[in-house]
N, C-alpha and C positions, 0 to 999 in steps of 0.2 A: 504494500500500500504506500501511497505517497501523500504527503501533506505539505503545505507551504506556510511560510511565516515571513513577515517583514521585519527587518532589523535595521535601525539607523546606523549601527556601528559594525565594523569588521571584528571578527574574533577567530580564535584557533578552534577548529571543530573537534579535535580529538578529546580534550577534556570535557567538552559539552556532551559528546556522545557517551562517554564513560559515566558521567554524572547522571544523565537522564536514564540510561539503562539500569543503573543501580536502583533508581526509584521505581522503575517499571518492571523489574525482574519478577516480582510476586504476581503480577497480572498476566504474565506470559507474553508481553510485548517487548520486542527488541528493535532498536534503531540500528540499521546496518550501515547507513551512509548519510552524510549531510553534505549537500552540494550547493554552491552558489549558482543561481540561475538568472535569466533575464528578468527585468523588473515587471513585465506584464505576464509572467507565468502564473497560472492558476491550476491547482491540483485537479479540479473537475473540468473546467472549460478548455484546458489545453490538451486533454487526452484526444488522440486520433483514433484509438481502437480500444474497446472494452470487451472482455470475455467473461461471461457468467457460466457457471456450471451448476446444474440442478441434479441432485441425487434423489432417487426414489426407489421404492420397492413395493411389490405386492406380497412379499413373503412375510408371514406373521412370525417367523422365527428370528426376525431381526433383533439383535441384542439391544437391550434397553439403553445401553450407554451410547448407542448411535442415533437414538431418536431425536436428539437435538440437531443433528446434521443431515439426516436422511429422512425424507417424508415417507410415511407408511400409508399406502393406499389400500383401503379395506375391501376393494372389489377386485375380482379377478379379470385380467384382460381377455378380450375375445381374440385379439391378434397383437403382434408386436411389429410395428412398422419398420421399414428399412431406413437407413440414413438418407439415401437418395430420395425416397418418397417425401420425407419431412423437408429436406432441403429444397425440393422442387416447388413446394408450397410457400415457404417462408423466405428463402434467400433472394437477394436482389434489392433494388431500390423501389420502395413501395410506400403508399400512404397507410400507416398503421393506426390511424385514428380509432378504428373499430377494436383494436387490441390494447388500448391504453385506458387508464382510469382518469377521466376528466383532467387531461393535461392542459396547462395554460402555456405550453410551449408555442412559440410563434409559428412553428411548422410541425406537422405530424409525419412528415416524410423522413424515413430512415433507411439506411443501407445495411442490410445484414450480409456480412462478408462470407461467413461459413457457419455450418451447423454440423456437429458430430453427434452420433447416438450409438452407444454400445452398452454391453452388459458386462459385469464382472462378478466373480464369486468371492464373497467375503467369508472366511472361516472364523467363526466366533471362538470364544474362550474354550468351549466344550467341543470344538471341531464340527459344529453343525453348519454346513454351508448355507449361505443366504445369497440369493441373486439380487444385486443392486444395479439399477440402470443409471447411466450417466448421460445427460443431455447437455451439450455444450454449444453455446451460441456466441458469436463474435460480431460486433457491429460498431459503426462509427459513433453511434449514440443510441440511447434507449429512452423511450417515454416512460412516464411513471407507471410502474407495475407491468410494463410490457412483457418482460421475461416470464413473470408468473402467469400472465394471461395466455401467452403462447403455450407454456407448459400445461396450464389448466385445460386448454383446448386439445392439446395432444393427449393428455390423460383421459379426457372425456371421449375422444375418438377411440382410444384403446379399449375402454370398458363398455362402450355402447355401439360401436360400429364393427363391421367385420373386415374393413380395409380402409385405406386412406382416400379412395375415390369418392366415398360418400361425403367426406369433409370437403374435398375439392369441389364437388357438385354444389354443396351448400354455399361455399364462398363465391363460386362463379355467378350464382343468381342472387347474391347479396341477401341470402336468407339468414335470419338470426339463429345462431346456435346457442342454446342455453347451457352454460357450463359453470363450474365453480372455479374460482381463483385458486391456483395451486398453493398449498401451504408454504409459509415462509421458511420453515426450518430446513427445507432441502436446497435453498438457494445460496450460492457462494460466488462472490466476485473473485475470480481467479487470476486475472491479468489485466494490466492497463499499459497501453503503449502511448508514448509521447512523441 
């Protein structure tokens, strides 16, 4: 993660990093680097690409210690879409107004650069395998709750439809699909490019 601060004075960064890390150690936060940047840099506005990863499972055997980081979906999927099926619907430059929660952004047009979707097996403490799905999406910018809306729509499709063509048909005719917003605990900001 990156943050910015303004300072009227120059200073040696090494003692600052050591001192701040000493105070943050108990919270699990570590400052790795402190760099001087241009005066108009902003940690949010200057990002050119953001990547979010959403972890979810349909497996009730998920260890309780993962429930803060992985969303448990209590309905079984009717199908598992391929990465290319998901990417064909969401990738590209589009107006995502329908997938944002009342954004006051000047524009709702966003460019989704890439989407990946895969599954991994997590072996818990008692060696009970649990399948966890990982949905990763990278874009130049996101609207408010856009990733959770896209994931919610994906999850809705997986548990209510038998393939992605039904979702594509709904979107082509601008028909409203009623779905739930994906739970927050599965969402992680995993990369920012400046």
